[in-house]
Every structure is written in C-alpha cells, then in structure tokens.
DSSP file (Angstrom, degrees, kcal/mol; ACC not computed):
  #  RESIDUE AA STRUCTURE BP1 BP2  ACC     N-H-->O    O-->H-N    N-H-->O    O-->H-N    TCO  KAPPA ALPHA  PHI   PSI    X-CA   Y-CA   Z-CA
    1    1 A M              0   0    0      0, 0.0     2,-0.4     0, 0.0    13,-0.1   0.000 360.0 360.0 360.0 136.2  -31.1   -5.9    8.5
    2    2 A R        -     0   0    0     11,-0.6    11,-0.5     2,-0.0     2,-0.5  -0.859 360.0-160.4-109.0 138.2  -30.9   -3.2   11.1
    3    3 A R        +     0   0    0     -2,-0.4     2,-0.3     9,-0.1     9,-0.1  -0.961  18.4 160.0-118.3 134.2  -32.1    0.4   10.6
    4    4 A E  E     -A   11   0A   0      7,-0.8     7,-2.0    -2,-0.5     2,-0.5  -0.992  37.4-114.6-149.0 151.7  -31.0    3.2   12.8
    5    5 A S  E     -A   10   0A   0     -2,-0.3     2,-0.5     5,-0.2     5,-0.2  -0.734  25.0-177.0 -91.9 130.6  -30.9    6.9   12.3
    6    6 A V  E >  S-A    9   0A   0      3,-2.8     3,-1.7    -2,-0.5    -2,-0.0  -0.884  75.3 -38.6-127.4  98.6  -27.6    8.7   12.2
    7    7 A R  T 3  S-     0   0    0     -2,-0.5     3,-0.1     1,-0.3    -1,-0.0   0.901 123.5 -42.0  50.7  48.1  -28.1   12.5   11.9
    8    8 A G  T 3  S+     0   0    0      1,-0.3     2,-0.3     0, 0.0    -1,-0.3   0.317 119.7 103.4  88.5 -10.1  -31.0   12.2    9.6
    9    9 A R  E <   -A    6   0A   0     -3,-1.7    -3,-2.8     2,-0.0     2,-0.6  -0.746  68.3-127.5-103.9 154.8  -29.6    9.4    7.4
   10   10 A V  E     -A    5   0A   0     -2,-0.3     2,-0.5    -5,-0.2    -5,-0.2  -0.895  18.2-151.2-103.0 120.1  -30.5    5.8    7.5
   11   11 A A  E     -A    4   0A   0     -7,-2.0    -7,-0.8    -2,-0.6     2,-0.4  -0.785  16.8-171.0 -90.3 128.5  -27.7    3.4    7.9
   12   12 A R        +     0   0    0     -2,-0.5     2,-0.2    -9,-0.1    -9,-0.1  -0.907  36.2  50.6-120.3 147.7  -28.3    0.0    6.4
   13   13 A G  S    S-     0   0    0    -11,-0.5   -11,-0.6    -2,-0.4     2,-0.6  -0.638  92.4 -37.3 122.8-179.8  -26.3   -3.1    6.7
   14   14 A D    >   -     0   0    0     -2,-0.2     3,-0.6     1,-0.1    -2,-0.1  -0.693  41.1-171.5 -84.3 116.3  -24.7   -5.3    9.2
   15   15 A S  T 3  S+     0   0    0     -2,-0.6    -1,-0.1     1,-0.2    -3,-0.0   0.453  75.1  78.8 -86.9   0.5  -23.2   -3.3   12.0
   16   16 A S  T 3   +     0   0    0      2,-0.1    -1,-0.2     0, 0.0     2,-0.1   0.109  61.5 142.7 -95.1  23.5  -21.5   -6.3   13.5
   17   17 A K    <   -     0   0    0     -3,-0.6     2,-0.3     1,-0.1    -2,-0.0  -0.403  52.2-122.1 -63.3 136.3  -18.7   -6.2   11.0
   18   18 A K        -     0   0    0     -2,-0.1    -1,-0.1     1,-0.1    -2,-0.1  -0.609  18.3-120.8 -83.6 139.7  -15.5   -7.2   12.6
   19   19 A I        -     0   0    0     -2,-0.3    -1,-0.1     1,-0.1     2,-0.0  -0.648  36.3-111.3 -76.9 129.2  -12.6   -4.7   12.5
   20   20 A P        -     0   0    0      0, 0.0     2,-0.1     0, 0.0    -1,-0.1  -0.330  33.4-110.3 -63.9 143.1   -9.7   -6.4   10.7
   21   21 A K        -     0   0    0      1,-0.1     2,-0.2    -3,-0.0    -3,-0.0  -0.430  33.4-108.0 -71.2 145.6   -6.7   -7.1   12.9
   22   22 A R        -     0   0    0     -2,-0.1    -1,-0.1     1,-0.1     3,-0.1  -0.506  36.5-117.7 -72.9 142.4   -3.6   -5.1   12.4
   23   23 A G        -     0   0    0     -2,-0.2    -1,-0.1     1,-0.2     2,-0.0  -0.129  42.2 -73.8 -71.8 173.8   -0.8   -6.9   10.8
   24   24 A P        -     0   0    0      0, 0.0    -1,-0.2     0, 0.0     3,-0.1  -0.327  54.0-101.6 -68.5 152.9    2.6   -7.5   12.4
   25   25 A L        -     0   0    0      1,-0.1   132,-0.0    -3,-0.1    -3,-0.0  -0.421  43.6-100.2 -70.2 149.0    5.0   -4.6   12.8
   26   26 A P        -     0   0    0      0, 0.0    -1,-0.1     0, 0.0     3,-0.1  -0.230  48.9 -86.4 -64.8 161.9    7.8   -4.5   10.3
   27   27 A S        -     0   0    0      1,-0.1   126,-0.0   127,-0.1     0, 0.0  -0.363  56.0 -88.8 -69.3 150.7   11.2   -5.8   11.4
   28   28 A P        -     0   0    0      0, 0.0   126,-0.2     0, 0.0    -1,-0.1  -0.250  35.5-128.6 -62.0 145.3   13.5   -3.2   13.1
   29   29 A E        -     0   0    0    124,-2.6     2,-0.4    -3,-0.1     0, 0.0  -0.803  28.4-112.0 -91.9 132.1   15.8   -1.1   11.0
   30   30 A P        +     0   0    0      0, 0.0     2,-0.5     0, 0.0   123,-0.1  -0.518  41.4 177.6 -69.6 122.0   19.4   -1.2   12.2
   31   31 A V        -     0   0    0     -2,-0.4   123,-0.0   121,-0.3    -2,-0.0  -0.988  20.5-165.2-127.6 121.8   20.3    2.3   13.5
   32   32 A S  S    S+     0   0    0     -2,-0.5    -1,-0.1     1,-0.3   120,-0.0   0.908  85.7  14.0 -73.9 -41.8   23.7    3.0   15.0
   33   33 A D    >   -     0   0    0      3,-0.1     3,-1.5     1,-0.1    -1,-0.3  -0.915  62.6-162.7-137.6 108.6   22.8    6.2   16.7
   34   34 A P  T 3  S+     0   0    0      0, 0.0   117,-1.8     0, 0.0     4,-0.1   0.756  92.7  54.6 -62.5 -23.8   19.1    7.1   17.1
   35   35 A K  T 3  S+     0   0    0    115,-0.2   117,-0.1     2,-0.1    85,-0.0   0.553  87.6  92.8 -88.1  -7.6   20.0   10.8   17.8
   36   36 A K  S <  S-     0   0    0     -3,-1.5    -3,-0.1   115,-0.1   115,-0.1  -0.754  85.8-113.3 -88.3 127.0   22.0   11.2   14.6
   37   37 A P        -     0   0    0      0, 0.0     2,-0.3     0, 0.0     3,-0.2  -0.305  35.0-167.8 -60.7 138.6   19.9   12.5   11.6
   38   38 A R  E     +B  149   0B   0    111,-2.6   111,-3.1     1,-0.2     0, 0.0  -0.817  63.5  24.4-120.6 163.2   19.4   10.1    8.7
   39   39 A N  E    S-     0   0B   0     -2,-0.3     2,-0.3   109,-0.2    -1,-0.2   0.888  82.8-171.7  50.5  46.4   18.0   10.6    5.2
   40   40 A V  E     -     0   0B   0     -3,-0.2     2,-0.5   108,-0.1   108,-0.2  -0.514  16.5-173.2 -76.1 131.0   19.1   14.3    5.4
   41   41 A V  E     -B  147   0B   0    106,-2.8   106,-2.1    -2,-0.3     2,-0.5  -0.976   7.5-165.2-122.6 114.6   18.0   16.6    2.6
   42   42 A D  E     -B  146   0B   0     -2,-0.5     3,-0.4   104,-0.2   104,-0.2  -0.880  12.5-166.6-104.5 126.5   19.5   20.0    2.9
   43   43 A Y     >  +     0   0    0    102,-3.2     4,-2.5    -2,-0.5     5,-0.2   0.066  54.2 116.0 -97.8  24.0   18.0   22.8    0.8
   44   44 A G  H  > S+     0   0    0      2,-0.2     4,-2.5     1,-0.2    -1,-0.2   0.888  75.6  46.9 -61.6 -43.5   20.9   25.2    1.3
   45   45 A L  H  > S+     0   0    0     -3,-0.4     4,-2.2     2,-0.2    -1,-0.2   0.910 113.9  47.9 -67.1 -41.1   22.0   25.4   -2.3
   46   46 A S  H  > S+     0   0    0      2,-0.2     4,-2.3     1,-0.2    -2,-0.2   0.897 112.2  50.6 -64.2 -40.0   18.4   25.9   -3.5
   47   47 A R  H  X S+     0   0    0     -4,-2.5     4,-2.5     2,-0.2    -2,-0.2   0.923 109.7  49.9 -63.6 -45.2   18.0   28.6   -0.9
   48   48 A A  H  X S+     0   0    0     -4,-2.5     4,-2.3     1,-0.2    -2,-0.2   0.902 111.8  48.2 -61.4 -41.5   21.2   30.4   -1.9
   49   49 A A  H  X S+     0   0    0     -4,-2.2     4,-2.4     1,-0.2    -1,-0.2   0.900 112.4  48.8 -65.5 -40.3   20.1   30.3   -5.6
   50   50 A D  H  X S+     0   0    0     -4,-2.3     4,-2.2     2,-0.2    -2,-0.2   0.872 110.7  50.3 -68.5 -36.3   16.6   31.6   -4.7
   51   51 A I  H  X S+     0   0    0     -4,-2.5     4,-2.4     2,-0.2     5,-0.2   0.920 111.6  48.2 -66.6 -43.1   18.1   34.4   -2.6
   52   52 A T  H  X S+     0   0    0     -4,-2.3     4,-1.8     1,-0.2     6,-0.2   0.925 112.8  48.7 -60.6 -44.7   20.4   35.4   -5.4
   53   53 A N  H  X>S+     0   0    0     -4,-2.4     5,-2.1     1,-0.2     6,-1.0   0.877 110.7  51.3 -62.8 -39.1   17.5   35.4   -7.8
   54   54 A L  H ><5S+     0   0    0     -4,-2.2     3,-0.7     4,-0.2    -2,-0.2   0.917 112.3  44.9 -65.3 -44.4   15.4   37.5   -5.4
   55   55 A H  H 3<5S+     0   0    0     -4,-2.4    -1,-0.2     1,-0.2    -2,-0.2   0.747 111.0  53.5 -75.5 -23.4   18.1   40.2   -5.0
   56   56 A R  H 3<5S-     0   0    0     -4,-1.8    -1,-0.2    -5,-0.2    -2,-0.2   0.532 117.2-111.0 -86.3  -6.0   18.8   40.3   -8.7
   57   57 A G  T <<5S+     0   0    0     -3,-0.7    -3,-0.2    -4,-0.5    -2,-0.1   0.564  85.8 119.0  90.7   8.6   15.2   40.9   -9.5
   58   58 A G  S   <S+     0   0    0     -5,-2.1     2,-0.3    -6,-0.2    -4,-0.2   0.574  74.7  40.8 -83.1  -9.1   14.6   37.5  -11.2
   59   59 A A  S    S-     0   0    0     -6,-1.0     2,-0.2    -5,-0.2    -2,-0.1  -0.968  84.4-114.7-136.9 152.5   11.9   36.6   -8.6
   60   60 A L    >   -     0   0    0     -2,-0.3     3,-1.4     1,-0.1     4,-0.4  -0.600  20.7-129.7 -82.8 146.5    9.1   38.4   -6.9
   61   61 A S  G >> S+     0   0    0      1,-0.3     4,-2.7    -2,-0.2     3,-1.1   0.797 108.2  67.1 -65.8 -25.0    9.3   38.8   -3.2
   62   62 A S  G 34 S+     0   0    0      1,-0.2    -1,-0.3     2,-0.2    -2,-0.0   0.700  87.6  68.3 -68.3 -17.1    5.8   37.4   -3.0
   63   63 A D  G <4 S+     0   0    0     -3,-1.4    -1,-0.2     1,-0.2    -2,-0.2   0.814 120.4  15.9 -68.0 -28.6    7.2   34.1   -4.1
   64   64 A F  T <4 S+     0   0    0     -3,-1.1    78,-1.7    -4,-0.4     2,-0.4   0.583 118.6  65.4-119.0 -18.2    9.1   33.7   -0.8
   65   65 A C  S  < S+     0   0    0     -4,-2.7    76,-0.3    76,-0.2    -1,-0.1  -0.364  70.7  99.8-108.1  53.0    7.4   36.3    1.5
   66   66 A E        +     0   0    0     -2,-0.4    -1,-0.2    74,-0.2    75,-0.1  -0.380  49.3 174.8-130.5  54.3    3.9   34.8    1.7
   67   67 A A        -     0   0    0     73,-1.0    74,-0.1    69,-0.1    -2,-0.0  -0.365  36.7-109.9 -66.9 140.2    3.9   32.9    5.0
   68   68 A D     >  -     0   0    0      1,-0.1     4,-2.2    -2,-0.1     3,-0.4  -0.378  26.1-117.9 -63.6 144.6    0.7   31.4    6.1
   69   69 A P  H  > S+     0   0    0      0, 0.0     4,-2.2     0, 0.0     5,-0.2   0.858 116.4  52.5 -56.0 -35.8   -0.9   33.1    9.1
   70   70 A Y  H  > S+     0   0    0      2,-0.2     4,-2.3     1,-0.2     5,-0.1   0.868 108.0  51.1 -68.0 -35.3   -0.7   29.9   11.2
   71   71 A L  H  > S+     0   0    0     -3,-0.4     4,-2.3     2,-0.2    -1,-0.2   0.900 110.4  49.1 -66.9 -40.6    3.0   29.7   10.3
   72   72 A L  H  X S+     0   0    0     -4,-2.2     4,-2.1     2,-0.2    -2,-0.2   0.898 111.7  48.5 -65.4 -40.5    3.6   33.3   11.4
   73   73 A K  H  X S+     0   0    0     -4,-2.2     4,-2.0     2,-0.2     5,-0.3   0.905 111.6  49.7 -66.3 -40.8    1.7   32.7   14.7
   74   74 A A  H  X>S+     0   0    0     -4,-2.3     4,-3.0     1,-0.2     5,-0.6   0.899 110.6  50.9 -63.2 -39.9    3.8   29.5   15.3
   75   75 A A  H  X5S+     0   0    0     -4,-2.3     4,-1.1     3,-0.2    -2,-0.2   0.886 109.2  51.7 -64.4 -38.5    7.0   31.5   14.6
   76   76 A K  H  <5S+     0   0    0     -4,-2.1    -1,-0.2     1,-0.2    -2,-0.2   0.904 124.2  24.6 -65.2 -42.3    5.9   34.2   17.1
   77   77 A F  H  <5S+     0   0    0     -4,-2.0    -2,-0.2    -5,-0.1    -1,-0.2   0.735 136.4  24.0 -99.2 -24.7    5.2   31.8   20.0
   78   78 A H  H  <5S+     0   0    0     -4,-3.0    -3,-0.2    -5,-0.3    -2,-0.1   0.472  86.3 121.0-122.1  -4.8    7.4   28.7   19.3
   79   79 A G     << -     0   0    0     -4,-1.1     2,-0.5    -5,-0.6    18,-0.2  -0.292  50.6-142.6 -69.0 146.8   10.2   29.9   17.0
   80   80 A E  E     -C   96   0B   0     16,-2.3    16,-2.7     1,-0.0    -1,-0.1  -0.922  35.0 -96.9-107.5 133.7   13.8   29.5   18.1
   81   81 A K  E     -C   95   0B   0     -2,-0.5    14,-0.3    14,-0.2     2,-0.1  -0.196  39.4-136.9 -53.0 128.7   16.2   32.3   17.1
   82   82 A A        -     0   0    0     12,-2.6    12,-0.1     2,-0.2    -1,-0.1  -0.421  15.7-117.5 -83.2 163.7   18.1   31.5   13.9
   83   83 A T  S    S+     0   0    0     -2,-0.1     2,-0.1     2,-0.1    -1,-0.1   0.837  89.4  38.4 -74.0 -33.2   21.8   32.2   13.6
   84   84 A G  S    S-     0   0    0      1,-0.1    10,-0.2     0, 0.0     2,-0.2  -0.343  87.3 -90.8-108.9-171.7   21.6   34.8   10.8
   85   85 A N        -     0   0    0     -2,-0.1     7,-0.2     1,-0.1    -1,-0.1  -0.513  55.5 -78.2 -93.9 167.0   19.5   37.6    9.6
   86   86 A C     >  -     0   0    0      5,-3.0     4,-1.5    -2,-0.2    -1,-0.1  -0.473  34.8-145.4 -65.3 130.3   16.5   37.4    7.3
   87   87 A P  T  4 S+     0   0    0      0, 0.0    -1,-0.1     0, 0.0    -2,-0.0   0.719  94.5  45.1 -72.1 -19.0   17.8   37.1    3.7
   88   88 A A  T  4 S+     0   0    0    -24,-0.1   -23,-0.0     3,-0.1    -2,-0.0   0.917 132.3  12.0 -90.0 -49.4   14.9   39.2    2.3
   89   89 A C  T  4 S-     0   0    0      2,-0.1     3,-0.1    52,-0.0    -1,-0.1   0.454  91.0-125.9-110.3  -2.0   14.6   42.2    4.7
   90   90 A K     <  +     0   0    0     -4,-1.5     2,-0.0     1,-0.2    -5,-0.0   0.636  57.3 153.9  64.1  16.3   17.9   41.8    6.6
   91   91 A G        -     0   0    0      1,-0.1    -5,-3.0    -6,-0.1     3,-0.4  -0.280  49.0-134.2 -71.4 161.5   15.8   41.8    9.9
   92   92 A K  S    S+     0   0    0     -7,-0.2    -1,-0.1     1,-0.2   -10,-0.1   0.248  86.2  86.1-101.9  12.1   17.1   40.1   13.0
   93   93 A K        +     0   0    0    -12,-0.1    -1,-0.2     2,-0.0     2,-0.1   0.198  53.1 140.9 -98.4  17.2   13.9   38.3   14.0
   94   94 A L        -     0   0    0     -3,-0.4   -12,-2.6   -10,-0.2     2,-0.3  -0.396  28.4-177.9 -63.9 129.6   14.5   35.2   11.8
   95   95 A V  E     -CD  81 135B   0     40,-2.7    40,-2.8   -14,-0.3     2,-0.4  -0.868  19.6-135.4-127.6 161.3   13.4   32.1   13.7
   96   96 A E  E     -CD  80 134B   0    -16,-2.7   -16,-2.3    -2,-0.3     2,-0.4  -0.928  12.7-161.3-117.9 143.8   13.4   28.3   13.0
   97   97 A L  E     - D   0 133B   0     36,-2.8    36,-2.5    -2,-0.4     2,-0.6  -0.962   8.4-149.6-122.1 140.6   10.6   25.9   13.5
   98   98 A N  E     - D   0 132B   0     15,-0.5    15,-2.5    -2,-0.4     2,-0.4  -0.918  14.5-168.7-111.6 104.7   10.9   22.1   13.8
   99   99 A Y  E     -ED 112 131B   0     32,-2.8    32,-2.7    -2,-0.6     2,-0.4  -0.773   8.7-152.8 -91.0 136.6    7.8   20.3   12.6
  100  100 A I  E     +ED 111 130B   0     11,-2.4    10,-3.7    -2,-0.4    11,-0.5  -0.914  17.0 172.8-114.8 139.5    7.6   16.6   13.3
  101  101 A Y  E     + D   0 129B   0     28,-2.5    28,-3.6    -2,-0.4     2,-0.2  -0.981  13.1 128.6-140.0 149.8    5.7   13.9   11.3
  102  102 A G    >>  -     0   0    0     -2,-0.3     3,-0.9    26,-0.2     4,-0.5  -0.753  57.6-112.2 167.5 149.8    5.5   10.2   11.4
  103  103 A D  G >4 S+     0   0    0      1,-0.2     3,-0.9    -2,-0.2    -1,-0.1   0.851 115.1  55.2 -63.0 -35.6    3.0    7.3   11.5
  104  104 A E  G 34 S+     0   0    0     23,-0.5    55,-1.4     1,-0.2    -1,-0.2   0.688  94.2  69.4 -73.2 -17.9    4.1    6.3   15.0
  105  105 A L  G X4 S+     0   0    0     -3,-0.9     3,-2.2     1,-0.2    -1,-0.2   0.736  74.7 179.5 -74.3 -21.8    3.4    9.8   16.4
  106  106 A G  G X< S+     0   0    0     -3,-0.9     3,-1.5    -4,-0.5    -1,-0.2  -0.368  71.9   3.0  58.3-124.3   -0.3    9.5   16.0
  107  107 A P  G 3  S+     0   0    0      0, 0.0    -1,-0.3     0, 0.0    -2,-0.1   0.608 127.5  67.3 -70.9  -9.9   -2.0   12.7   17.2
  108  108 A Y  G X  S+     0   0    0     -3,-2.2     3,-1.3    51,-0.1    -8,-0.2   0.585  74.6 112.3 -83.8  -9.8    1.4   14.3   17.9
  109  109 A A  T <  S+     0   0    0     -3,-1.5    -8,-0.3     1,-0.2     3,-0.1  -0.366  74.5  27.4 -65.0 140.0    2.2   14.4   14.2
  110  110 A G  T 3  S+     0   0    0    -10,-3.7    -1,-0.2     1,-0.3    -9,-0.2   0.484  92.6 128.1  88.2   3.7    2.4   17.9   12.7
  111  111 A R  E <   -E  100   0B   0     -3,-1.3   -11,-2.4   -11,-0.5     2,-0.4  -0.440  60.2-114.6 -89.0 166.4    3.4   19.5   15.9
  112  112 A I  E     -E   99   0B   0    -13,-0.2     2,-0.4    -2,-0.1   -13,-0.2  -0.849  32.2-175.8-101.3 134.9    6.3   21.9   16.6
  113  113 A R        -     0   0    0    -15,-2.5   -15,-0.5    -2,-0.4     2,-0.1  -0.968  27.5-113.2-128.8 146.5    9.1   20.8   18.9
  114  114 A K    >>  -     0   0    0     -2,-0.4     3,-1.4     1,-0.1     4,-0.8  -0.417  31.0-115.2 -70.9 153.7   12.2   22.6   20.1
  115  115 A A  G >4 S+     0   0    0      1,-0.3     3,-0.5     2,-0.2    -1,-0.1   0.824 116.7  59.5 -60.1 -31.3   15.5   21.3   18.9
  116  116 A S  G 34 S+     0   0    0      1,-0.2     4,-0.4     2,-0.2    -1,-0.3   0.713 101.6  54.5 -71.1 -20.0   16.4   20.4   22.5
  117  117 A E  G <> S+     0   0    0     -3,-1.4     4,-1.0     1,-0.2     3,-0.3   0.687  89.8  77.0 -85.2 -19.7   13.3   18.1   22.7
  118  118 A L  H XX S+     0   0    0     -4,-0.8     4,-1.0    -3,-0.5     3,-0.8   0.897  88.5  53.8 -63.6 -43.8   14.2   16.0   19.6
  119  119 A P  H >4 S+     0   0    0      0, 0.0     3,-0.5     0, 0.0     4,-0.5   0.872 106.5  54.3 -60.0 -34.0   17.0   13.8   21.2
  120  120 A G  H 34 S+     0   0    0     -4,-0.4     3,-0.4    -3,-0.3    -2,-0.2   0.772 106.5  51.9 -68.5 -25.7   14.6   12.8   23.9
  121  121 A M  H XX S+     0   0    0     -4,-1.0     4,-1.3    -3,-0.8     3,-1.2   0.675  89.1  82.1 -81.7 -18.0   12.0   11.6   21.4
  122  122 A C  T << S+     0   0    0     -4,-1.0    30,-0.9    -3,-0.5    -1,-0.2   0.814  94.8  42.0 -61.8 -33.6   14.6    9.4   19.5
  123  123 A N  T 34 S+     0   0    0     -4,-0.5    -1,-0.3    -3,-0.4    -2,-0.1   0.486 111.4  57.0 -92.3  -3.1   14.3    6.5   21.9
  124  124 A K  T <4 S+     0   0    0     -3,-1.2     2,-0.4    -4,-0.1    -2,-0.2   0.674 108.5  43.6 -96.4 -20.8   10.5    6.7   22.2
  125  125 A F     <  -     0   0    0     -4,-1.3    27,-1.8     1,-0.1    28,-0.3  -0.961  68.1-140.7-130.6 144.0    9.7    6.4   18.4
  126  126 A G  S    S-     0   0    0     -2,-0.4    27,-2.8     1,-0.3     2,-0.3   0.930  86.0 -11.5 -67.7 -47.2   11.1    4.1   15.7
  127  127 A E        +     0   0    0     25,-0.2   -23,-0.5    24,-0.2     2,-0.3  -0.947  64.1 164.6-156.8 135.1   11.2    6.7   13.0
  128  128 A F  E     - F   0 150B   0     22,-2.2    22,-2.6    -2,-0.3     2,-0.3  -0.982  29.4-124.8-146.0 154.4    9.9   10.2   12.6
  129  129 A R  E     -DF 101 149B   0    -28,-3.6   -28,-2.5    -2,-0.3     2,-0.5  -0.778  15.4-155.4-103.8 143.4   10.6   13.0   10.2
  130  130 A V  E     -DF 100 148B   0     18,-3.2    18,-2.0    -2,-0.3     2,-0.5  -0.974   3.2-165.3-119.7 129.1   11.7   16.5   11.1
  131  131 A Y  E     -DF  99 147B   0    -32,-2.7   -32,-2.8    -2,-0.5     2,-0.6  -0.971   8.7-155.6-115.0 119.5   11.2   19.5    8.8
  132  132 A V  E     -DF  98 146B   0     14,-2.8    13,-2.6    -2,-0.5    14,-1.2  -0.859  15.4-177.9-100.4 120.0   13.1   22.7    9.7
  133  133 A V  E     -DF  97 144B   0    -36,-2.5   -36,-2.8    -2,-0.6     2,-0.4  -0.946  16.5-146.6-119.8 135.3   11.5   25.9    8.4
  134  134 A E  E     -DF  96 143B   0      9,-2.7     9,-1.9    -2,-0.4     2,-0.4  -0.849  20.5-176.4-101.4 141.8   12.9   29.4    8.8
  135  135 A V  E     -DF  95 142B   0    -40,-2.8   -40,-2.7    -2,-0.4     7,-0.2  -0.998  20.7-154.7-139.5 137.6   10.4   32.2    9.1
  136  136 A C     >  -     0   0    0      5,-2.6     4,-1.7    -2,-0.4     5,-0.3  -0.959   6.2-161.3-109.7 115.1   10.8   36.0    9.4
  137  137 A P  T  4 S+     0   0    0      0, 0.0    -1,-0.1     0, 0.0   -43,-0.1   0.729  86.4  56.6 -68.0 -19.8    7.8   37.5   11.2
  138  138 A D  T  4 S+     0   0    0      1,-0.1    -2,-0.0    -3,-0.1   -44,-0.0   0.966 125.3  13.5 -76.5 -54.4    8.5   41.0    9.8
  139  139 A C  T  4 S-     0   0    0      2,-0.1    -1,-0.1   -73,-0.0   -72,-0.1   0.433 100.2-118.9-105.0   0.0    8.5   40.4    6.0
  140  140 A H     <  +     0   0    0     -4,-1.7   -73,-1.0     1,-0.2   -74,-0.2   0.675  51.8 165.4  70.9  20.0    6.9   36.9    6.1
  141  141 A W        +     0   0    0     -5,-0.3    -5,-2.6   -76,-0.3     2,-0.3  -0.440   8.1 174.2 -61.2 138.5    9.9   35.2    4.5
  142  142 A N  E     + F   0 135B   0    -78,-1.7     2,-0.3    -7,-0.2    -7,-0.2  -0.978   7.2 168.0-149.9 141.6    9.7   31.4    4.9
  143  143 A Y  E     - F   0 134B   0     -9,-1.9    -9,-2.7    -2,-0.3     2,-0.7  -0.978  37.5-120.0-155.4 136.1   11.8   28.6    3.5
  144  144 A L  E     - F   0 133B   0     -2,-0.3   -11,-0.2   -11,-0.2     3,-0.1  -0.699  30.9-177.4 -76.0 114.8   12.2   24.9    4.1
  145  145 A L  E     -     0   0B   0    -13,-2.6  -102,-3.2    -2,-0.7     2,-0.3   0.923  55.4 -27.8 -82.7 -48.3   15.9   24.5    5.2
  146  146 A R  E     -BF  42 132B   0    -14,-1.2   -14,-2.8  -104,-0.2     2,-0.3  -0.988  46.9-149.4-162.2 162.2   16.2   20.8    5.6
  147  147 A K  E     +BF  41 131B   0   -106,-2.1  -106,-2.8    -2,-0.3     2,-0.3  -0.992  23.8 158.9-139.1 148.2   14.4   17.6    6.4
  148  148 A F  E     - F   0 130B   0    -18,-2.0   -18,-3.2    -2,-0.3     2,-0.4  -0.967  32.6-112.1-159.0 168.6   15.7   14.5    8.1
  149  149 A S  E     +BF  38 129B   0   -111,-3.1  -111,-2.6    -2,-0.3     2,-0.3  -0.864  27.2 179.3-112.2 145.9   14.7   11.3   10.0
  150  150 A L  E     + F   0 128B   0    -22,-2.6   -22,-2.2    -2,-0.4     2,-0.2  -0.871  26.1  94.2-132.8 167.9   15.3   10.5   13.6
  151  151 A G  S    S-     0   0    0   -117,-1.8   -25,-0.2    -2,-0.3   -28,-0.2  -0.535  73.8 -88.0 130.0 166.9   14.4    7.5   15.8
  152  152 A D        -     0   0    0    -27,-1.8  -121,-0.3   -30,-0.9   -26,-0.2   0.485  56.1-117.9 -90.2  -2.6   15.8    4.2   17.1
  153  153 A G  S    S+     0   0    0    -27,-2.8  -124,-2.6   -28,-0.3   -27,-0.2   0.376  74.1 125.4  86.8  -5.4   14.5    2.1   14.2
  154  154 A T        -     0   0    0   -126,-0.2    -1,-0.2   -29,-0.2   -28,-0.2  -0.798  60.9-129.3 -90.2 113.3   12.2   -0.1   16.3
  155  155 A P        +     0   0    0      0, 0.0     2,-0.3     0, 0.0  -130,-0.1  -0.326  32.2 178.3 -63.8 141.2    8.7    0.0   14.8
  156  156 A R        -     0   0    0     -2,-0.0     2,-0.1     3,-0.0     3,-0.1  -0.921  33.4 -96.0-136.3 161.5    5.9    0.8   17.3
  157  157 A R        -     0   0    0     -2,-0.3   -53,-0.0     1,-0.1  -132,-0.0  -0.432  54.8 -89.6 -72.7 154.9    2.2    1.2   17.1
  158  158 A A        -     0   0    0      1,-0.1   -53,-0.2    -2,-0.1   -54,-0.2  -0.309  47.1 -95.8 -64.6 149.2    0.9    4.8   16.8
  159  159 A V        -     0   0    0    -55,-1.4    -1,-0.1     1,-0.1   -51,-0.1  -0.534  37.0-145.3 -64.4 125.7    0.2    6.7   20.1
  160  160 A P        -     0   0    0      0, 0.0     2,-0.3     0, 0.0    -1,-0.1   0.883  63.4  -9.5 -71.1 -39.9   -3.6    6.2   20.5
  161  161 A S  S    S-     0   0    0    -55,-0.0   -53,-0.1    -3,-0.0     0, 0.0  -0.937  70.7 -95.3-152.3 172.0   -4.6    9.5   22.1
  162  162 A I        -     0   0    0     -2,-0.3     5,-0.1   -55,-0.1   -56,-0.0  -0.826  39.3-125.3 -95.8 123.9   -3.3   12.7   23.6
  163  163 A P    >   -     0   0    0      0, 0.0     3,-1.6     0, 0.0     4,-0.4  -0.328  26.4-112.4 -63.1 152.2   -3.0   12.7   27.5
  164  164 A A  G >  S+     0   0    0      1,-0.3     3,-1.2     2,-0.2     4,-0.3   0.826 114.9  59.5 -57.7 -35.2   -4.9   15.6   29.1
  165  165 A E  G 3  S+     0   0    0      1,-0.2     3,-0.3     2,-0.1    -1,-0.3   0.710 104.0  52.2 -70.3 -17.4   -1.7   17.3   30.2
  166  166 A D  G X  S+     0   0    0     -3,-1.6     3,-1.1     1,-0.2    -1,-0.2   0.481  82.7  90.1 -93.6  -3.6   -0.5   17.6   26.6
  167  167 A L  T <  S+     0   0    0     -3,-1.2    -1,-0.2    -4,-0.4    -2,-0.1   0.791  89.9  44.6 -65.5 -26.7   -3.6   19.3   25.2
  168  168 A L  T 3         0   0    0     -3,-0.3    -1,-0.3    -4,-0.3    -2,-0.1   0.426 360.0 360.0-100.0   1.7   -2.4   22.8   25.9
  169  169 A D    <         0   0    0     -3,-1.1    -1,-0.2    -4,-0.0    -2,-0.1   0.516 360.0 360.0 -87.1 360.0    1.2   22.5   24.6
C-alpha cells in the first residue's frame, strides 16, 4: 500500500489501476445532407402563445424578461441581429445566439457559434445539437426559439483539448 499526501489528505490504495479502454465507436448514422437540420424542435407556437399571454396580462414580464447576466453579455458581443423586433418591449435590438452542444465537441461544447460557421462544422463532427435563443439586451427578454441536430453522422472521439489559438474566441 502506498501513501502520499494530496493537499492534506492521505490517498490510500493501488495507484497503478489501469484506465479502462474506451469501447468501439457506434456505427455511422446514415445522413443524406450533413448541413440540413435534423430532429428539429421549433418553439414558435409556444412562443406565440406566451407572447399573447404576456400582452393580455396573463403572465408577468419577469417570467420572460429575466435573462442571465452571462446571456446578456453573450448577446452584446456575439449576437446576430434577428429579423423582427422584441416581442416584449418592441425594441429593435433583438439578437439570436446559437449555442452548440455534443459529446464529440469536447471542450468546445457550450460555446456560441455564428450561423455562418455551422455548415463548416457539419463535416468535422458526427452529430452536435444547436440551440437558437433570442435575447433583447434592453428588456432582458429571452426565449428558446428552436433546437436541431447537425453533422455527418460518422461518430468520432471527443476533441481532447483546446488549441492555444482558440482560447480567446
């Protein structure tokens, strides 16, 4: 038995335990067009009902206008101009954010990407999910518009680390 100090605690046991090997990757999923969204869930009807409810007084504005400070900061620096005005305050600063998630993305999961960058990622990753959120920096309105999957269907191992040039993006 080996004893060693790790930040004031004593670790006991065999430190020569072997790390289990990763299993084989799943078989590829047939995808006709990697750039075409799959598994699309559009929250447009729910959004329309919530906006109607908000304007009729059936809902509090705080139910929809409570954007997280990090979401507001992301909207300020990374948001892409949305087509319409804010449904809550009628302001013209409404922006959309594309959050990407997926096991294959590794440390890149949870980042924001521009809509123009998504087609380029489709052939690099087997599958990743995109969540499109609209945010108004003025009244803090935020709403999940839609979510969908992209990718070429070929499973890959997760990206192991972030290259130095990507640390600041």
